[in-house]
C-alpha positions in Angstrom: 88.0 73.0 167.7 90.8 75.3 166.4 93.3 73.7 164.0 96.4 72.2 165.4 99.3 74.6 165.9 101.7 74.7 162.9 105.3 75.7 162.8 105.3 79.3 161.6 107.2 80.2 158.4 110.6 81.9 158.9 111.1 80.2 162.3 114.7 79.1 162.3 115.8 75.6 163.3 118.0 75.2 166.3 120.4 72.5 165.4 122.9 74.6 163.5 122.5 77.9 165.4 125.7 79.6 166.3 126.0 79.8 170.1 125.4 83.2 171.8 128.4 82.7 174.1 130.7 82.0 171.2 130.3 85.5 169.7 133.5 87.4 170.2 133.2 90.9 171.6 130.0 92.8 171.2 129.7 93.4 175.0 127.1 96.2 174.7 125.0 94.3 172.2 125.0 91.2 174.3 124.0 93.1 177.4 121.2 95.0 175.6 119.8 91.7 174.4 120.1 90.1 177.8 118.4 93.0 179.5 115.4 92.5 177.2 115.5 88.8 177.7 115.2 89.4 181.5 112.5 92.1 181.0 110.8 92.2 177.6 108.9 95.3 178.8 112.1 97.3 178.1 110.9 97.5 174.5 113.4 95.7 172.4 116.8 96.6 170.8 117.7 98.4 167.6 121.2 97.3 166.4 122.9 99.9 164.2 126.1 99.0 162.4 128.1 98.2 159.3 127.6 95.0 157.4 129.4 91.8 158.4 129.4 92.5 162.2 127.5 89.4 163.3 124.3 91.4 164.0 122.0 88.7 162.7 124.1 85.8 164.2 123.9 87.0 167.7 120.2 87.9 167.6 119.3 84.5 166.2 121.4 82.9 168.9 119.5 84.6 171.7 116.3 82.6 171.2 118.0 79.4 172.4 118.7 81.0 175.8 115.1 82.0 176.6 113.2 79.9 179.0 110.6 77.5 177.6 107.0 78.7 177.5 103.8 76.9 178.5 101.1 77.2 175.8 97.4 76.1 175.8 96.6 73.0 173.8 95.4 73.9 170.3 95.9 77.7 170.7 97.3 79.4 167.6 98.2 82.5 169.7 100.4 80.8 172.4 98.2 81.6 175.3 99.5 80.7 178.8 97.2 77.9 180.2 97.7 79.3 183.7 96.5 82.8 182.7 94.8 82.5 179.3 93.5 85.6 177.5 89.7 85.5 177.7 89.6 87.6 174.5 91.8 85.1 172.5 90.1 84.1 169.2 90.7 80.4 170.1 89.3 80.7 173.6 88.1 79.0 175.7 91.1 76.8 176.4 91.1 73.4 178.1 93.7 71.0 179.3 97.0 71.4 181.1 98.8 72.7 178.1 102.3 71.9 177.0 105.8 73.4 177.1 107.7 74.4 174.0 110.8 76.4 173.3 110.5 80.2 172.8 110.2 81.0 169.1 112.4 83.2 166.9 110.1 84.6 164.1 111.7 86.7 161.3 109.8 89.4 159.5 111.0 89.7 155.9 111.5 93.2 154.5 109.0 92.4 151.7 106.2 91.1 153.9 102.7 92.3 153.4 100.4 93.9 156.0 98.3 90.8 155.9 101.3 88.5 156.6 102.3 90.7 159.6 98.9 91.1 161.4 96.9 88.3 159.9 93.8 88.4 157.7 90.7 86.6 156.5 91.3 83.0 155.7 90.6 83.3 152.0 90.6 79.5 151.4 87.8 78.9 153.9 85.9 82.0 152.9 85.8 80.8 149.2 85.2 77.1 149.8 83.1 77.0 153.0 81.6 80.5 152.9 82.6 81.3 156.5 84.6 84.1 158.0 87.8 82.7 159.7 90.9 84.5 160.9 94.3 83.4 159.7 97.0 84.6 162.2 100.0 86.5 161.1 103.6 86.8 162.3 102.7 88.9 165.3 100.6 86.0 166.7 103.5 83.6 165.9 106.0 85.7 167.8 103.9 86.1 171.0 106.0 85.3 174.0 109.1 84.9 171.8 111.4 87.0 169.7 110.4 88.9 166.6 113.5 89.8 164.5 113.5 92.3 161.7 116.7 92.4 159.6 117.2 95.7 157.8 114.3 97.3 159.7 115.2 100.7 158.0 114.2 99.2 154.7 110.8 98.0 156.0 107.8 100.0 154.6 106.7 102.7 157.0 103.2 101.5 157.5 104.5 98.0 158.5 106.9 99.6 161.0 104.0 101.6 162.5 101.9 98.4 162.9 104.9 96.5 164.3 105.9 99.1 166.9 102.3 99.8 167.9 101.8 96.1 168.7 105.1 96.0 170.6 104.1 99.0 172.7 100.6 97.9 173.5 101.3 94.2 173.8 98.4 93.3 171.5 97.4 93.4 167.9 94.1 94.6 166.4 92.9 93.4 163.0 90.0 95.1 161.2 89.6 94.1 157.6 87.3 92.2 155.2 84.6 91.9 157.8 87.0 90.4 160.3 87.5 92.0 163.7 90.1 90.3 165.9 92.2 91.2 168.9 94.9 89.0 170.3 97.9 89.3 172.6 101.3 90.1 170.9 104.0 90.5 173.5 107.5 89.7 172.2 111.1 90.7 172.4 111.5 93.0 169.3 115.0 93.2 167.8 115.8 95.2 164.6 119.1 95.5 162.8 120.1 98.1 160.3 123.0 99.6 158.3 122.7 103.4 158.6 124.4 103.8 155.2 121.3 102.3 153.6 118.9 104.9 155.2 117.6 106.0 158.5 114.5 105.4 160.6 112.3 108.4 161.4 112.8 109.8 164.9 109.4 108.8 166.1 110.1 105.3 165.1 113.6 105.3 166.7 111.9 106.3 169.9 109.7 103.2 170.0 112.8 100.9 170.3 113.7 100.5 174.0 117.5 100.3 173.6 119.9 101.0 170.8 123.5 99.7 170.2 126.1 100.9 167.7 128.3 98.0 166.5 131.4 97.9 164.3 134.0 95.3 163.5 137.0 95.2 165.8 140.3 96.6 164.5 142.3 94.3 166.8 144.0 91.7 164.6 144.0 89.1 167.4 140.3 89.5 168.0 139.5 89.3 164.3 141.6 86.1 164.0 139.6 84.6 166.9 136.3 85.5 165.1 137.5 83.8 161.9 138.8 80.8 163.8 135.5 80.1 165.6 133.5 80.7 162.5 135.5 78.1 160.5 135.2 75.6 163.3 131.4 76.1 163.4 131.1 75.7 159.6 133.2 72.5 159.7 131.2 70.9 162.5 128.1 72.9 163.7 126.9 70.2 166.1 130.3 69.6 167.7 131.0 73.4 168.0 127.7 74.0 169.7 128.3 71.1 172.0 131.6 72.6 173.1 129.7 75.7 174.2 126.8 73.9 175.8 128.0 74.6 179.3 128.3 78.4 178.8 124.9 78.4 177.0 123.3 76.5 179.9 124.8 78.9 182.4 123.5 81.9 180.6 120.0 80.4 180.2 119.9 79.7 183.9 121.1 83.2 184.7 118.3 84.7 182.6 115.7 82.5 184.3 117.0 83.4 187.7 117.0 87.1 186.8 113.4 86.9 185.6 112.4 85.4 188.9 114.3 88.1 190.8 112.9 91.0 188.7 109.6 91.6 190.6 111.5 92.0 193.9 114.1 94.6 192.7 113.5 98.0 194.3 113.8 101.2 192.3 114.9 103.6 195.1 113.9 107.3 195.2 117.6 108.1 194.6 117.8 106.0 191.5 114.5 107.3 190.1 115.7 110.9 190.8 118.9 110.1 188.9 117.0 108.6 185.9 114.6 111.6 185.6 117.5 114.1 186.0 119.5 112.4 183.3 116.6 112.4 180.8 115.8 116.0 181.6 119.5 117.1 181.2 119.8 115.5 177.8 116.5 117.1 176.7 114.9 113.9 175.3 111.3 114.3 174.1 108.4 112.8 176.1 108.6 110.5 179.0 109.2 107.2 177.2 112.9 107.6 177.8 112.4 107.8 181.6 110.2 104.7 181.6 112.6 102.7 179.4 115.6 103.7 181.4 113.9 102.7 184.7 112.9 99.3 183.3 116.4 98.7 181.9 118.0 99.7 185.2 115.7 97.3 187.2 116.5 94.5 184.7 120.2 95.2 185.1 120.0 95.0 188.9 118.2 91.7 188.6 120.8 90.5 186.1 123.6 91.3 188.6 121.7 89.8 191.5 121.1 93.1 193.4 118.0 93.8 195.4 117.9 97.5 194.5 118.9 99.7 191.5 122.2 101.6 192.0 124.0 104.3 190.1 125.9 101.8 187.9 122.6 100.4 186.7 121.3 103.8 185.9 124.5 104.8 184.1 124.5 101.7 181.9 120.7 101.9 181.2 121.0 105.6 180.2 123.9 104.8 177.9 121.7 102.3 176.0 118.4 104.0 176.2 119.1 107.6 175.4 121.5 108.1 172.5 118.9 107.6 169.8 116.3 109.7 171.6 118.4 112.9 172.1 118.9 113.5 168.3 117.3 116.9 167.4 117.3 116.0 163.7 118.7 113.3 161.5 122.0 115.2 160.9 122.9 114.6 164.6 124.9 111.4 165.1 123.6 109.3 168.0 125.7 109.4 171.1 125.9 110.5 174.7 128.3 112.8 176.6 129.8 110.5 179.2 131.2 113.3 181.3 127.9 115.1 181.4 126.2 111.8 182.3 128.6 111.2 185.3 128.1 114.8 186.5 124.3 114.5 186.5 124.5 111.1 188.3 126.9 112.5 190.9 124.8 115.6 191.4 121.6 113.7 192.1 123.0 110.7 193.9 123.3 109.8 197.5 125.1 112.4 199.7 127.6 109.8 200.9 128.2 107.3 198.2 130.4 104.3 198.7 133.9 105.6 197.9 135.1 102.2 196.5 132.2 100.2 195.1 132.9 96.8 193.7 132.8 97.0 189.9 129.7 95.1 188.4 129.9 92.1 186.2 129.1 94.0 183.0 128.7 91.2 180.5 127.6 87.6 180.1 131.2 86.4 180.2 132.4 88.5 183.2 134.3 91.7 183.4 137.4 90.3 181.8 135.6 88.8 178.8 137.2 85.4 179.4 135.7 82.0 179.3 134.7 79.2 177.0 136.6 76.4 175.4 138.1 78.3 172.5 139.7 81.3 174.1 138.1 84.6 174.9 134.3 84.3 175.5 132.3 87.5 175.2 135.1 89.7 174.1 138.8 90.5 174.0 140.7 92.1 176.9 139.5 95.6 177.4 136.1 94.9 175.7 133.8 96.2 178.4 130.7 98.3 178.6 132.6 101.6 178.2 133.0 100.8 174.5 130.1 101.9 172.3 131.4 100.4 169.0 131.1 103.7 167.1 131.5 103.8 163.4 135.0 104.1 162.1 136.0 107.4 160.6 135.9 107.6 156.9 139.0 108.2 154.9 139.3 111.6 153.4 138.1 111.7 149.8 140.5 112.6 147.1 140.2 115.9 145.4 138.5 116.1 141.9 140.2 116.7 138.6 143.7 116.4 137.3 144.9 119.8 138.7 144.9 121.5 135.2 143.7 125.0 135.5 142.7 124.5 139.2 142.5 127.6 141.3 143.9 127.7 144.8 140.4 127.9 146.2 140.0 124.3 147.2 138.9 124.7 150.8 135.5 123.2 151.2 132.7 125.8 151.4 130.5 125.5 154.5 126.8 124.8 154.0 124.0 127.3 154.8 121.7 126.2 157.6 119.3 123.5 156.7 115.6 124.3 156.5 112.4 122.5 155.8 111.7 122.6 152.0 108.3 122.9 150.6 106.7 119.7 149.2 107.4 119.0 145.6 106.3 116.2 143.3 107.2 114.8 139.9 104.3 115.2 137.5 102.2 112.2 136.4 101.5 108.9 138.2 104.4 106.6 138.8 104.9 103.1 140.0 108.1 103.5 142.0 109.2 102.4 145.4 106.7 103.2 148.1 107.3 106.6 149.6 105.6 109.9 150.6 106.3 112.1 147.6 104.7 111.8 144.1 101.5 110.1 143.1 101.8 106.5 142.2 100.1 103.1 141.8 101.3 101.4 144.9 100.5 98.1 146.7 100.3 100.0 150.0 98.0 102.9 149.2 94.2 103.6 149.3 92.1 101.1 147.4 90.6 102.9 144.4 89.3 99.9 142.3 90.0 96.4 141.1 91.4 94.7 138.0 91.9 91.2 136.9 94.9 89.6 138.6 95.9 87.5 141.7 98.4 89.8 143.4 97.0 91.6 146.4 93.6 89.8 146.1 90.6 92.0 146.3 88.1 89.6 148.0 84.9 91.6 147.5 85.6 92.2 143.8 86.5 88.6 143.3 83.3 87.4 144.9 81.3 89.9 142.9 82.9 88.6 139.7 82.1 85.0 140.6 78.6 85.5 141.8 76.7 85.7 138.4 78.2 82.4 137.2 77.2 80.2 140.2 74.2 78.6 138.5 76.0 78.0 135.3 78.8 76.3 137.2 76.5 74.0 139.1 77.0 75.3 142.6 75.4 72.8 145.0 76.7 73.7 148.5 77.6 76.7 150.6 81.0 77.3 149.0 81.4 79.4 145.8 82.7 78.0 142.6 85.6 80.3 141.7 87.8 80.2 138.6 91.0 82.0 137.8 89.0 84.4 135.5 87.2 85.7 138.6 90.3 86.7 140.5 90.6 90.5 141.0 93.5 92.4 142.6 93.2 95.7 144.3 94.2 99.0 142.5 95.7 101.3 145.1 96.5 105.0 144.9 99.6 105.8 146.9 102.8 107.8 146.9 106.3 106.9 145.6 109.8 108.0 146.5 111.8 109.9 143.8 115.5 110.4 142.9 116.5 114.0 143.0 119.9 114.4 141.3 121.8 117.7 141.5 124.5 118.5 138.9 126.4 121.5 140.3 129.2 123.7 139.0 131.9 123.6 141.7 134.5 125.5 139.7 136.3 128.7 140.8 134.2 131.0 138.6 130.9 132.8 139.2 131.4 133.1 143.0 131.4 129.3 143.4 131.9 129.4 147.2 128.8 131.5 147.7 126.8 129.3 145.4 128.0 126.2 147.0 127.0 127.4 150.4 123.4 127.8 149.2 123.4 124.6 147.2 124.8 122.6 150.1 122.2 124.0 152.5 119.5 123.1 150.0 120.8 119.6 149.4 121.1 119.0 153.1 117.5 120.2 153.5 116.3 117.9 150.8 118.2 115.1 152.4 116.3 115.7 155.6 113.0 115.8 153.7 114.0 112.7 151.7 114.7 110.9 154.9 111.2 111.6 156.0 109.6 110.9 152.6 111.7 108.0 151.5 113.3 109.8 148.5 116.8 109.3 147.2 119.1 112.4 146.7 122.4 112.5 144.7 124.9 115.2 144.0 127.3 115.5 141.1 129.9 118.3 141.0 132.2 119.3 138.1 135.4 121.2 138.4 138.9 121.1 137.0 139.0 118.5 134.3 136.3 116.0 135.4 133.1 115.4 137.3 132.6 113.6 140.6 129.7 111.8 142.1 130.1 113.5 145.4 127.0 112.0 146.9 125.8 108.7 145.3 122.0 108.4 145.3 121.1 107.6 148.9 118.6 108.1 151.7 121.3 108.1 154.4 121.3 111.5 155.9 124.4 111.1 157.9 126.6 109.9 155.0 125.3 112.7 152.8 125.9 115.4 155.4 129.5 114.2 155.9 130.4 114.1 152.2 128.8 117.5 151.5 130.7 119.2 154.2 134.0 118.1 152.6 133.0 119.1 149.1 135.8 121.4 147.7 135.5 124.1 145.0 137.8 125.7 142.4 139.2 125.0 138.9 137.9 125.1 135.4 134.3 124.3 134.2 134.0 120.9 132.5 130.2 121.1 132.0 130.0 118.3 129.5 131.7 116.0 132.0 129.0 116.8 134.5 126.2 116.1 132.1 127.8 112.8 130.9 128.3 111.7 134.5 124.6 112.5 135.3 123.5 110.5 132.3 125.6 107.5 133.5 124.2 107.8 137.1 120.6 107.9 135.8 121.3 104.9 133.5 122.7 102.9 136.4 119.9 103.9 138.8 117.3 102.9 136.2 118.9 99.4 136.1 118.9 99.2 139.8 115.4 100.6 140.3 113.6 101.0 137.0 110.4 102.3 138.5 111.9 105.2 140.5 111.4 108.4 138.5 114.2 111.0 138.5 114.2 114.8 138.9 117.4 116.5 137.6 118.5 119.9 138.8 121.5 121.4 136.9 123.1 124.5 138.5 125.3 126.3 135.9 125.7 129.4 133.8 126.0 127.2 130.7 129.6 128.1 130.0 132.2 125.4 129.5 135.9 126.1 129.8 137.1 122.5 129.5 136.0 119.5 127.4 133.6 119.1 124.5 130.6 121.3 123.6 127.8 120.7 126.1 125.2 120.8 123.2 126.4 117.4 122.1 125.9 115.8 125.5 122.7 117.5 126.5 120.7 115.3 124.2 122.2 112.2 125.7 121.2 113.4 129.2 117.7 114.2 128.1 117.2 110.7 126.8 118.5 109.3 130.1 115.8 111.1 132.0 113.1 108.8 130.7 109.8 109.8 132.4 111.5 112.2 134.9 111.6 116.0 134.9 114.5 118.5 134.9 115.3 122.1 136.0 118.3 124.3 134.9 119.2 127.0 137.4 120.9 129.8 135.4 123.9 131.3 137.4 124.9 133.8 134.7 125.3 137.4 136.0 126.4 140.8 134.8 125.0 143.4 132.3 125.7 141.2 129.3 124.3 137.7 129.3 124.8 135.0 126.7 121.8 132.9 127.6 123.8 129.7 127.4 122.0 128.1 130.4 118.7 128.8 128.6 119.9 127.0 125.5 121.0 124.1 127.6 117.6 124.0 129.3 115.9 123.9 125.9 118.0 120.9 124.8 117.2 119.1 128.0 113.5 120.0 127.8 113.9 121.7 131.2 112.4 124.7 132.9 115.1 127.4 133.2 115.2 129.5 136.4 117.6 132.3 137.1 120.0 132.3 140.0 118.1 135.2 141.6 115.6 132.6 142.7 118.2 130.5 144.4 117.8 132.2 147.8 117.9 130.8 151.3 114.8 128.6 150.7 114.3 128.9 146.9 116.1 125.9 145.5 113.5 123.5 147.0 110.8 125.7 145.6 112.4 125.6 142.1 112.4 121.8 142.3 108.8 121.9 143.4 107.9 123.9 140.4 109.1 121.1 138.2 105.6 119.6 138.5 104.7 121.6 135.4 107.5 120.0 133.4 106.8 116.6 131.9 
């Protein structure tokens, strides 16, 4: 008999949960979540937005609205007793089952693969000598909600496993002699802050819908948010009780829409509009067509319509396509509304209704009113036409005090981005998991075992314990294991690195031309870093000081915006640039001591402002630690002083002349740093 079902870790209690209906604004996010609640086959929601915008609050509130689920008695995998899975590890099931609330299961960013998919029950294997499967979070989330906060920070191999299970509706586990398949159908919701790094395009495509959220700039609406939150913190139970009516109405509407869903007709006209829109926006593959169709059907069911109409297609496309039409990570997600309307009109019915009734576009009605405390789902004017885009960044101040600055302060454009060749930092590191340099990683290929209890290597542990069983008086089936027998896996993997550029942005040495090439190279490395989980930073020096133009980041969009605004001109404070680089490396070592840096200094070695660079180069060399460095010599003309070479010698760096800094050479120069320890 399978063990009784236990409450899974990270499942939130319901008593103090903030009500879904009480969230102010966020009409698009609410609708996207409700679409998936009606039809989980849509594929989940990815919520992109700045911090402090109630992303987590509204996701956690959704679970309380989902209809209860019937589960088989004693089944750890939440099988439906009316249609149980014959391949369930706990089958066969008996009894009438029982009803329980839909679960919200959270996947922590630091979770292991075993915790996600499940693994061999080590306790029973060691004590009873039997192979038994211990379910993971995918099993706990079956027929509920699986929530991943900061999904962009989740390790790539976990994201792959998670999205594969979400797409197939089941999880396969093959490890330590255990082979298990179980159902894993859930509503997947991920949240992320784009400033902390992006998801790869192929992973973005696996999320059904995406929503951009940002904090409202309306003082009245912000005041309402604060007012409700303070009331909730003072009396969570009383606040929730005040919204019980709205919550019950929403839950009933979700249940009714689910019942209506199988009968909704996807007409030929609506299907033609969906495929025409996807083709016009040049999305890759056919997943966009399927997701848009499913979302449009769910919208029709939500609004109580018997057939999909153009409004359903328009809203579904607006939520399903923006993250799929990006040609590369430098493209901001979005959709041309005018083009969308033109395609829908072109492929719609020949005689559309000239004055259709506007749909109820949100859980609180088209006017966003309702609820005991004022505006319900949003403030006036908060409808589905708003996408909640990111606010524009303020312009960055210019660098330097103005002393000796030339008039050439207009930002130089960047050369076209390109795909750089693979480069690595020499040696074997132990940094953050990535796809760049060799490292000892908890997520790589198993290459051996060593004493320890982290990431237990079961086979090596059993092998270490086996010779001592007679001496330890083993009498039954179980092994006698001590702490000295424990072995942990040694894995060879890859790490992400920090590539820090220190670039002369002064008015001398054809700075605009050099900055075009450098910007193009840095943008290219940002793209590569986005795919390989590196960090890239940029320091420029000009005038009287140095500026950290691009703090170490994996966010491609933030990096591209700041690089395009980078000005040039003024004197050459080389020492200031070197000192700023040493400070950045020192801070980054405190933040992430295992991430190894690669320093690229672009200069001719001259200094027209500040102290002698020879005195600061030694400090910078010490800050590199176990990293590597390259000096790109920009000196030109028939007479050359070799100052950059001298600087490189003090840094222990390889020195490469500017002639090698061509259209695709800078990435190659960085790659060549593998020979520099």
